[in-house]
N, C-alpha and C positions, 0 to 999 in steps of 0.2 A: 112539678110538685117538689116541695122542699125535701121530703123524705128521700125521694129518688136521687136528688142532687147530693144530699148528705151521703147516701150509700155509695154513689159513684165516686165522690171525692175520697171517702175513706178507703175504698178499694184501690184507688190510685196510690194513696199513701201506703197502704198495706203492701202493695206490690213492690214499692221502693224499699220498704223495711225488710221484706223477705223473711228469712229465718234468723235474722240477727237476734242475739240474746237481749233480754230486757236488762240493760245496765247503763252505766254512765256513757259508754261509747255510743249507744243508741241515742241517748239524749243529745250528744254532740252532733251526731249524724242528722237527726231531725231538725235541730236548730240551724244547721248549715243548709240542708235541702229545702226546708220550709220555714225560713226566718220570719219573725214578726214583720208585718208590712208586705210580705209576698202576696201574690194573687191567691194562692191556696190558703194561706193563713187567714187572710181577710174574708175569703169565701166561707171557710169553716167557722170562723167567728160569727158571721152573719147567720149561717145555718143553725148554729147552736142556739143563738138568741131566739131565732124564729121557732125552732123546735121546742124550746122550753115554753115559749109563749103559747104555742099551739097544743102543748101537752103530749107530744109524741117523743120527746127527749127529756130525760131526767124527770119521769112522771111519779117517782116515789120520793118520800121524805122520811127521815128518821134522825132525831137529835140535831136538827139544823143542817143536815147534809141531804142535798137532793141528788138522786142517782137513778140509774136505770140501764138496762142492756140496750145499747144503741144498735148493734148488729150482732146477730147470733153467730154467724160464721162468715169470716172474712179471711181468706187465705188460711193459714193454719190456726188463727186465733179469733176469738170473739172480741168485740169491742164494747166496752162499757163507758158511760159518761157519768161524771159526778161534779158537783159544785159545792164547795164549802162556803158557808156564809158566816159573816161576823156577827 
């Protein structure tokens, strides 16, 4: 099921992130570890599209922004998803 696949992939990514602070260095790390076109990036993209279509991801909307709590607890952090639309 897509929800379980999403959760498993996000836990894998969260484990690699560990306790790194949320800053530009983390952005660089993520871009190096999970670059666009990588298996994980493509899988996450597909799961996000499917989750939005099925309504279990980004199920709320306010002011043109779709959002929602994707996973309540993953490692030491919760994971939220959002999409800004033009």
